[in-house]
Each structure stands twice: as C-alpha cells, then as structure tokens.
C-alpha positions in Angstrom: 8.9 4.8 49.3 11.8 4.9 46.8 10.6 5.5 43.2 12.6 2.2 42.8 11.0 0.3 44.8 7.8 1.6 43.6 8.8 0.8 40.1 9.3 -2.7 41.2 6.3 -2.9 42.9 4.6 -2.0 39.2 6.4 -4.3 37.8 4.9 -6.7 39.9 1.8 -5.4 39.3 1.4 -5.6 36.1 2.4 -9.4 35.7 -0.2 -10.4 38.1 -2.7 -8.6 35.3 -1.4 -10.9 33.3 -2.8 -13.6 35.5 -6.4 -12.2 35.4 -6.4 -11.7 31.8 -6.1 -15.3 31.2 -8.8 -16.0 34.2 -11.1 -14.2 32.5 -10.6 -16.2 28.9 -12.2 -19.2 31.3 -15.5 -20.3 31.2 -17.6 -21.0 34.3 -16.4 -17.9 36.2 -20.0 -17.3 36.7 -20.4 -14.1 38.5 -16.8 -14.3 39.5 -16.4 -12.7 36.1 -17.6 -8.8 37.0 -15.2 -9.7 40.1 -12.2 -10.0 37.6 -13.1 -7.4 35.3 -13.7 -4.6 38.1 -9.5 -6.2 39.3 -8.4 -5.1 35.9 -10.0 -1.8 35.5 -9.0 -0.7 39.4 -5.3 -2.5 38.5 -5.1 -0.7 35.2 -6.3 2.9 36.7 -3.2 1.8 38.9 -0.9 1.8 36.1 -1.5 4.2 34.6 -1.8 7.1 37.3 1.3 5.5 38.1 2.5 5.8 34.6 0.9 10.0 34.6 2.9 10.2 38.0 6.3 9.2 36.8 6.4 9.3 32.8 10.3 8.5 32.6 9.9 5.5 33.5 8.2 3.5 30.6 
C-alpha cells in the first residue's frame, strides 16, 4: 500500500473518531459505553502509531 493511500485512510479513521466522541455524549448507551471507549482507545493508538511511523504527515 502506498504512503498516500495510508494517509487517506487515516484521515477517514480520524473522522470516524469524532462520531464516536459524539456517541459517548448520549446518556442511553448503557454497557455499549465500554465498547465505544475501547474503540476510541484503539483508534487513538492507530493514529499515534501512524504519526510515529510517518512524522512528516501531520
């Protein structure tokens, strides 16, 4: 996979993160809140790893 393709996909992933943050604001999540938090942590790890691997992409 090309570096540019990875950058495009990371941009998409970053936009999905915003959706998860909005979802966390909903009071009726119940136990799903744990899954949303886990997804956010994993997305943050993925984004951080990409930025460590390609620091010039910020």
